[in-house]
ChimeraX commands (.cxc) that place a marker at each C-alpha (Angstrom):
marker #1 position 91.29,110.12,57.76 radius 0.5
marker #1 position 93.15,111.58,61.27 radius 0.5
marker #1 position 90.55,113.84,61.36 radius 0.5
marker #1 position 87.60,111.35,60.95 radius 0.5
marker #1 position 88.98,109.28,63.69 radius 0.5
marker #1 position 89.13,112.98,66.24 radius 0.5
marker #1 position 85.12,112.80,65.19 radius 0.5
marker #1 position 84.52,109.59,65.77 radius 0.5
marker #1 position 86.30,109.25,69.19 radius 0.5
marker #1 position 85.83,112.71,70.23 radius 0.5
marker #1 position 82.42,112.96,71.72 radius 0.5
marker #1 position 79.90,113.83,74.91 radius 0.5
marker #1 position 81.00,109.96,76.51 radius 0.5
marker #1 position 84.40,110.47,76.17 radius 0.5
marker #1 position 84.37,113.79,78.61 radius 0.5
marker #1 position 85.33,112.79,82.10 radius 0.5
marker #1 position 81.46,114.40,83.29 radius 0.5
marker #1 position 80.57,111.99,80.17 radius 0.5
marker #1 position 82.37,109.14,80.92 radius 0.5
marker #1 position 81.55,109.04,85.14 radius 0.5
marker #1 position 77.44,109.46,84.04 radius 0.5
marker #1 position 77.24,106.58,82.01 radius 0.5
marker #1 position 79.60,104.70,84.03 radius 0.5
marker #1 position 76.64,105.67,86.80 radius 0.5
marker #1 position 74.15,104.71,84.83 radius 0.5
marker #1 position 75.16,101.23,83.92 radius 0.5
marker #1 position 76.62,100.77,87.47 radius 0.5
marker #1 position 71.83,101.56,88.58 radius 0.5
marker #1 position 71.17,99.51,85.84 radius 0.5
marker #1 position 73.39,96.48,86.88 radius 0.5
marker #1 position 71.99,97.50,90.96 radius 0.5
marker #1 position 68.49,97.39,89.85 radius 0.5
marker #1 position 68.78,94.87,87.35 radius 0.5
marker #1 position 70.09,92.18,90.38 radius 0.5
marker #1 position 67.33,93.49,92.45 radius 0.5
marker #1 position 64.46,93.07,90.76 radius 0.5
marker #1 position 65.96,89.42,89.26 radius 0.5
marker #1 position 66.54,88.25,93.08 radius 0.5
marker #1 position 62.35,89.41,93.77 radius 0.5
marker #1 position 61.49,87.63,90.80 radius 0.5
marker #1 position 63.43,84.44,91.73 radius 0.5
marker #1 position 61.00,84.41,94.70 radius 0.5
marker #1 position 58.01,84.89,93.23 radius 0.5
marker #1 position 58.74,82.09,91.02 radius 0.5
marker #1 position 59.63,79.76,93.95 radius 0.5
marker #1 position 56.33,80.73,95.45 radius 0.5
marker #1 position 54.11,80.05,93.07 radius 0.5
marker #1 position 55.75,76.86,91.96 radius 0.5
marker #1 position 55.32,75.75,95.96 radius 0.5
marker #1 position 51.64,77.45,95.43 radius 0.5
marker #1 position 51.16,74.99,92.33 radius 0.5
marker #1 position 53.08,71.85,93.30 radius 0.5
marker #1 position 50.59,71.79,96.91 radius 0.5
marker #1 position 47.43,72.18,94.75 radius 0.5
marker #1 position 48.83,69.61,92.37 radius 0.5
marker #1 position 49.48,67.43,95.85 radius 0.5
marker #1 position 45.98,68.12,97.78 radius 0.5
marker #1 position 44.28,67.53,94.01 radius 0.5
marker #1 position 45.95,63.75,93.66 radius 0.5
marker #1 position 44.45,63.04,97.06 radius 0.5
marker #1 position 40.80,64.06,96.27 radius 0.5
marker #1 position 41.14,67.07,98.38 radius 0.5
marker #1 position 39.72,70.42,96.36 radius 0.5
marker #1 position 40.34,73.42,97.88 radius 0.5
marker #1 position 37.61,74.69,96.57 radius 0.5
marker link #1:1,2 radius 0.2
marker link #1:2,3 radius 0.2
marker link #1:3,4 radius 0.2
marker link #1:4,5 radius 0.2
marker link #1:5,6 radius 0.2
marker link #1:6,7 radius 0.2
marker link #1:7,8 radius 0.2
marker link #1:8,9 radius 0.2
marker link #1:9,10 radius 0.2
marker link #1:10,11 radius 0.2
marker link #1:11,12 radius 0.2
marker link #1:12,13 radius 0.2
marker link #1:13,14 radius 0.2
marker link #1:14,15 radius 0.2
marker link #1:15,16 radius 0.2
marker link #1:16,17 radius 0.2
marker link #1:17,18 radius 0.2
marker link #1:18,19 radius 0.2
marker link #1:19,20 radius 0.2
marker link #1:20,21 radius 0.2
marker link #1:21,22 radius 0.2
marker link #1:22,23 radius 0.2
marker link #1:23,24 radius 0.2
marker link #1:24,25 radius 0.2
marker link #1:25,26 radius 0.2
marker link #1:26,27 radius 0.2
marker link #1:27,28 radius 0.2
marker link #1:28,29 radius 0.2
marker link #1:29,30 radius 0.2
marker link #1:30,31 radius 0.2
marker link #1:31,32 radius 0.2
marker link #1:32,33 radius 0.2
marker link #1:33,34 radius 0.2
marker link #1:34,35 radius 0.2
marker link #1:35,36 radius 0.2
marker link #1:36,37 radius 0.2
marker link #1:37,38 radius 0.2
marker link #1:38,39 radius 0.2
marker link #1:39,40 radius 0.2
marker link #1:40,41 radius 0.2
marker link #1:41,42 radius 0.2
marker link #1:42,43 radius 0.2
marker link #1:43,44 radius 0.2
marker link #1:44,45 radius 0.2
marker link #1:45,46 radius 0.2
marker link #1:46,47 radius 0.2
marker link #1:47,48 radius 0.2
marker link #1:48,49 radius 0.2
marker link #1:49,50 radius 0.2
marker link #1:50,51 radius 0.2
marker link #1:51,52 radius 0.2
marker link #1:52,53 radius 0.2
marker link #1:53,54 radius 0.2
marker link #1:54,55 radius 0.2
marker link #1:55,56 radius 0.2
marker link #1:56,57 radius 0.2
marker link #1:57,58 radius 0.2
marker link #1:58,59 radius 0.2
marker link #1:59,60 radius 0.2
marker link #1:60,61 radius 0.2
marker link #1:61,62 radius 0.2
marker link #1:62,63 radius 0.2
marker link #1:63,64 radius 0.2
marker link #1:64,65 radius 0.2
view
């Protein structure tokens, strides 16, 4: 069983370059994800404001077209 554990826990991800590379990839994914989510929220809020504005115009009888 000890030989199987050595194979299980020994590999490219347990070496120092493998760990550093993996951590860098995870950090990159987190940073890019945060930026994309912030941008997505801005787009959603702008779309919500536009749709509420158009709804309000339609409510008072003014059509944008």
